N, C-alpha and C positions, 0 to 999 in steps of 0.2 A: 504494500501499500504506500500512495506516495507520500510526504511532507507534507505540512501545512503551508503556503507561500511563506516569502519572508514578510517583515513588517512592510517594507517600502512597497510592496507588491501588494497590500490590502488597503490602500488609497481611496476611499467610494468614488463611483463616479459620481458626476453631475446630472443631477433630474432633468431628462429630456422637459425642453418647451411643448413639445407633441408629446407628453404622456399621455396613454389611452385614456384616462380619465376628465382629459379638456377635449378631448374629441368627442364632442354628442353629436353632433352631423351626419348621419351617414353610418352610424356607429352601431350593429346589431347587439344584441342583447346578449348576455353570456349564458351558455346551453348550460349549464351546470358549474357545481363549486369549484373544479379542476380549470372550467376555463377563464372564471372571474379572478379566482388565483393567478394564470397569466398573466391576463391584461391588465388586471388592475392592481395588484398587489407586487406582482414579479420586480416589475418598475422602480418599487420604493424602496427595494435592497440597496438599488445605487450601484449594482455589480459587488459588492462585496462578498468574496469569499465563504465568508463563516457562512452563508445562507445557502450556498450551493442552488442559486436560482430556486427557492422554495420545490426544489424534486424531493426533497428528503423529508423525512420525519421530525427531525432533530437539526439543531444548528450546532458550531463547534467554536470555542473558543478557544483559540491556542498559545500555545506559549504561557499560561497560567506558572510552570518554574519548569525544571529538567526534567521530571519526571511526570507532571501530568498536564492533561487537557482536558476541559470541560465541555461535556455535552448537555445542552439545553434541549427540552421540549417540553409543551402545551399541550392539553387536551380541556376540551369543556366539555359539560354535561347537563343537560337541561332534562326536567322535570316533563314526560310524556314523549320524551323524545330517546333520551337514554335509559331511561328506567321510569319505571310506574311510581305513580302517585301512593301507592299503597305499600311500598317497599320500605324496610324500617330505615332510618335517618344513620344508625351503624352502619349497616351495609351498603347504604349509598358513597358513605364515604370512605369504604374498603375500596368500592369500586372506583371512586375517582383516582386516588390512590395506586389503583393496580393498572390501569387502562394506560397510565402516563409511563407507569415502570415496565409496560411492557413495549413501549417506543425505547426505550435507554435500553432493555434486553436486548434489541434487534440491533441493536449499536454496537454492542461489546462492552457496554459501561458499566461500572460499579456506581450503582444511585449512594446520596449522601444527603439529600436536603431539596427541599421546595416552597415556592411561592403559591401562597392560596389567595382568590376572590371569591367570596358566598355570597349570592345575591339571594337573600331571605325574603320570604311572601312575606306579607305584614301581618299574618296570624301566626306566624311562627312564635312557638312558644319556649318556656327554658328549659324545658325537659326534653322537647325534640333538640335543639339544641347541646346539649348535654350528650343527647344518645349520638351525635353526631361527633362529638370530641371524642367520646369512646373509642369511636370506630375508628377515627385517626390514630388513636393511641396504642390499639390493637395493633395496625398495620407498620407504625411507625417502629413497633417494638421489633414486628415479623421481619421488617428488614432493612432496616438503621439508618432510619430516616428522621431526620432533623425539622420542623417548620422553621421557616428562616422569614417570614412577613407575607405582607400581602394586607387584603383589602375585605374589609364586609360593609354590605347597602343595603337598603332593604327596595323591594319590588313588590309592584302590583300585579306581575305577571306569574308566570313558574318559576320556581326554584331552580338557579341556576351556579352551577360551580364550576369552574376553573383552577386546576392546578400548572404552576411550572416546575418540572422535575429536571432536576440536573446532576448529572455521575460523573466520575472521573473515567480516564482512559490515558493508558500509555500514548507517548506523542505519535502519532500517524495509524493510533490503533483502533479507531472508529472505522466500522464496518457499514460503508457508504450503500443505496440504494442502485448507483450508477457503476458498479465495477463488474457487473455481468460480462460476460464475450460469449458468443455462439457457441452448442455444446455445452455449456455450461448443463448441471443438472441440476433443477429444482425439487430443494428438498422442504419439507415441512416438518415442525415438531406436533407432537400429539395428535389431538383429534378434530376434524375440521364436521362441521354442522351442528353441534352442540348447543351452543350458543342462542344461533336460531331457534332452535327447538325450542330450547327451554323458554323464550320468550312465547313461543305458541300455546305452549303448556299453560304457561300464565294469564294467557290470555282466553284460553279454555277451550282451543282447538282440539284438541286429544287429552286424554286424562294422562297422567304420568304417577306410578305408584309411589313412587322410591325416591322422587323429588332431584335426582340425579342431576336432568338435564335443567331445571330451574336453576341450583347449586352454580350450575357453569356458566349461565345466564349472569345472577346475579353477583358470583364472586370469580370472576377469572384468575388462573392463574398466570402472572408474568414470569416469563421460559428465562430465567435469570441463571439458570445453572448452565444453561448453552454458550457463556460467554468465552470460555478457551476453546469451544467446537467451534465458535465462529470465526476465529482466526485463520480456519481453514476455508472460508468462504469469500468468494468475491464481491459479494453484496446480498443484502438483507430489508428484512420490512417484517415488521410488525403485522398480520391479521386482523384487523378489525373492520375494514369494510366487506371484506370477503376474499376468500383466497384468489376467486380468478381477476377480480381489480387490486388485487394489492400483489398478484405477481405479475400483473398486467403495468404495474408503477415500477418495477424494478427493470422490466424489460425496456418501458418508456425513458428511463434515468440511464439506461445503457447502450440506447440505441441501438436495442435486439427485437425480434418478434418471440414468441413463444408458443409450446402446445403443452395444453396438459391434458392428461387421460384421468378421466373422471372413474373412470372404474379403478383406477391407483387412492382412491380416495382413503385415507386413517378414519374410518368410524368405530366411536364406541359402541358397547353391544345393545346402548338404549339406543342410537341413530339406528343402529342395523335393526331393528325389531320397527321400524318407525317405516324405513324402507321395505321390508319386505311388505306391509300394507299397501304399498304404494303400486297404483297398475302402470303409470308412466315413468320408468326406471330410470332412461336418461333427464329427463325434467325433474324429477325427485335428487335427482344427484345434482342436477344444477343447481336448484334452489339453496342443496347444503352446501354448495361451493361458491355463493353469491348471497346468502343469507347476514354475514357479517357477527359481530360480536364471538370472536373465537379466540383473539388475543393469543395466537400461536405464531409463530413467526417461520416466514419461507424465506430463502436463500437459496443462492445460486452458489454451487459448487463444481470445481473442475472433476473430470471424471480421475481424474488420477490423486484426487485429492481426497476423494469421497470416503474412502479406508482410514485414513486419519480423520478425518470429521467424526465418523460413525465411531471413532474409539473416543471419543471425549463426551459424546451426548448423555451419557449417563442413561439416568433411570429411563428420560421422557423418550418415548418414542422419536424418529427419524424414519420418515419414509417419504421416498421419491416419487414426486405424483408428474414430472414433465420434463422439459429441456428449453432453453433458451435457442433461439433459431436465428434463422439470416432474411426468416420471412415475418407473414405480419401474426396477429394471436389468433391462436385458433383452438377449440377445443374438441376433443375427440371424445365416443365412448364406444369400447369394443370395436373400436378403428374406424367408425364412421363418424363425419365431421358436424357436428351439434350447433346450431346457432342458439345461445342465450339472448331473452329477450333485454336483457344487464347482465354486465359483468359484478353488480355489488350495490351496497349501499351509495348513496350518493343525494346531500343536501342541499 
């Protein structure tokens, strides 16, 4: 992996007088969140190399000292979008930390602290706030975190929370989205589809006797234990929007195409039981691969590095689900090309 640019090369570029937000006439509206990020937010980075053109899930603060660089990431949760109004405040707090920790896990970083902003509904009482703080304390202890600052406000709208998480990496050690090459294998951690199915179970679409899937939705497990294994990966991202979407982000940032084979999806016993009841097997597997909320890691690994990578993954399964290519993004099921209606969650 290349080291960060020298300080002299990090001077920001001036903001163009023809920046997209000033071009009102003849400018079509953004298609989705990635379109408006590219057209409206990317110019605001002013070419700062730490921002990676907003193509990654994290920024890199270089040269803190000779031994450490700081990886910074931020995620927001909104009631009714990322969690249900009926979810317990302590579980919401833990999910807030874990979805941010998942981004750091995919970068190969060791987390140490976070900033947090909470917009409380005006009817949020003291007990609700106590439960929320208890959840934060639980996972701070589990993951070695400290709250470093932030803000709290009130809102007439839904409960909204944001955390900015920080972690350390060795110089040059952050695993980017954009390092993959054609021929690299796409490897995913854990199981795919459990988070989406957990949400469906909570919404009453099917009955789940043991609540395994619900727990997977409410309390994702950041794959921080893959940090050493990711030293053998060329690119990585966490699977939050859906496997097809997040693998596609790696391909885009790497200038590659990709091929995903749906029959290779790693499934938990609970997900496999759900799949058995579906008439359209290809469509059901697409739903699992696009539903999101998995918070697993998908990464690109050169074939010659796969054995060394697998030797370091520990107890969390690693499954090859496809490869990067020189073509476009293709999804196959049992050898046949299938065309998903969407690749994953988009705000």
